[in-house]
C-alpha positions, 0 to 999 in steps of 0.5 A: 500500499502506497501511503504517500500516494493515498495521502496525496489523493486524500488532500486534493479531494478537498480543494477548498480545504487545501486552498485555505490551508496553503494560502494561510501557511504560505502567507505566514512562511512567505512574510517571515522569509521576506523579512529575513531576505530583506534584513540579511541583504540590508545588513550585508550592505550596511556592514560592507560599507562600514569599511572600518570607518570610525568617524565621519566629520561634517557640518552641524545637523543630523548625525544619522543623516551625515552617516547615511549621505557620506558613507551610503550615499542615500541622503542629502548632505548636512552642509559644507565645511571649509578646508581651513576648519577641516585641515587638522584632521586631514593633515598627514602625521595626525597622532590618532588618525591612520587615514582621512578621506575628504568627500565633496558632494552635490552633483550627479550623473543619471542619479549616480553621485559624483564624489570629489575625493582623492585615491585613498578612498579606494583603500577603504573599499579595496577598490581596483582598476579594471580598465584605464587609470585612476583620476588625477587632475582637471575634469577626469573621472573614474567610475564604479562598475555599476555606473559603467554598467547602467549608464553605458559610459566607457573609457574616453567618453565625456559626460556632463554633471547635474546639480543635486541628485535628481536628474529630473530637475534639469540643472546641468553644468553644460559648460564643463564635461568630465572625461572617463579615465578609468573603470573600477572592478566590482567590489559589492560596496558603495564604491560600485555606484560612485563616480570619482573626480578630484576635489577641485573638479567640484570647485571648478564646475560650481565656481564657473557656474557662479561666474556665469550667473554673475556675468549674466546678472551684470549683463542684464543689469547693464542692458536695462540702463541707457548708457551714453556711448562714451560712458559705456565705452569707458566702463567696458575699457575699465572692466577689460583692464581689470579682467586682464589684471586679475588674469595676470595675478590670479591665474590660478583661480581663473575658471574660463577656457582652458584653465579647468585644471588650474586648481589641482594637478596631482590630486594630493592632500597637500594640494587640497590643504593649500585652498583653505578658502574652499569647502568640502562636504566631509571627512571619513576617518580611520583611527590608528587604534580603536582602543586609544581613549583619546581617539574614543573621545575625539567625536565628543571633543569635536562636537563640543569645541568646534563648529564641525560635527563628528559621528560614529558610524557604528552607533548611528547605524545601531540607532537606525537598526533599532528604529527599523526594528520596531516595525520589522518586529511587528511584522514578524509577530504578525507573520507568526500569528498567520503561521499559527493560524495556518497550523490551526487550519490544518489541524481543523481540516484534518480533524474534520476529515477524520470524522467524515472518513471514519468508515473509509479508514475502517475499510482500510483496516479490514483490507490489511492496513495496520493501526500504524498505517493509519497513523502515518497516512494522517501525518503525511497528509499534514506534512503534505499540506505543510510542504505545499504551503512552504513552497508557495510561501518561499516563491511569494517571498522571493517575488516580493524581494524582487519587487522591493529590490527593483524599487530600492535599486531605482531609489538608492542604486543598491543591488539586491539579489531576489532569487538566491536561497536564503540561509534561513530557508532550510530552517523554515522548512524544518519548522514548517514540517514540525508545524504540519506534524503537530497540527496532524498529530491529534487527528492521526492519534484519533485514526490510530484509535479507530474502533473498526467493529463499532464503526462498521456496525454503525454503517 
């Protein structure tokens, strides 16, 4: 007697009971697995991008916003800080700081963020060149693997940046084009989705934009007045002389024509520090020792004694986890409740089935089936319902992960894997089988104790 085949037939003979049990079970398992998949991948993204960074220094504001913006690139900057104020933390040879990486943010290309920085950022994320070379000076760019893949940019191509992080605003810097000099190997970190340029390139683009606005503004102002020919000529002549004087004495800061590379040629910290009047967005800091008392107190000292703000990534990300955790826990409890109700549904379905099939089970006994056979038969029916519910739930969870991944990928540029088996799915399968067995154990025992003589005599 093939008990598994018989159990399958008994399950599918009641399609409504089957549908109800499977839907409830699938919802519970699917919701739990979706939360596990999402949490695991989010945690992996957060942990990977911590990059052993101990402190982020930036403008006053929300410390969590500063961490999310400068480390994970999923929020807006809290503001800018002057190179003069940042100088103590950028200067080589600091007794407590092992590595400090300056970041200048504010522009993007097709929603991928352009980051003004130096080559030390690659050491944080183990970045390596796949094609071409690293950016050096002027309007050169090295792009992450995801940027190259999604935008189609290749070596030697030029692109124009947009002000801000939303291309739909149509605020492009048409006066200056970046040239792709290199493409990085995939790292699985935030580096894949960044466009890296010299810090001075950000200044060049924005200073030139401001100059253009000033020139246009002056032109409109003069056009609105009725100047006499000789007065206008005299004004123009003076303006011309003044511009020539500026050209000779301040050539390093001229932003027109062929002087886009005037600020930085070698992209070094020393070169950055020589421009104290300029601004950057933040500094990513690694300490020489995480057990040094002075290093641990540095963020507090910065916050209390300077106009800057310092935040610890580990503390802020744990705070974020705790905020997200409240909602996640609520959904998880709801999923467990649904799973419990689904188990109850399986129990009711089998128990009801037992009362209707007493005569059938008694005939099986007469045909040679033992009490143990009946026990196993009912247990198999419960397990089959649990397995079907588990499979449907797992499929639903991966579909949900695909949808959520697409939405988050479009919004935050992080890549999420939807159709990869989660590390907890085998555990969920075991729990599903246990739940199916527990739900069917009472009906199975009742079948085991069936009195065939009494049942048959009643007809």
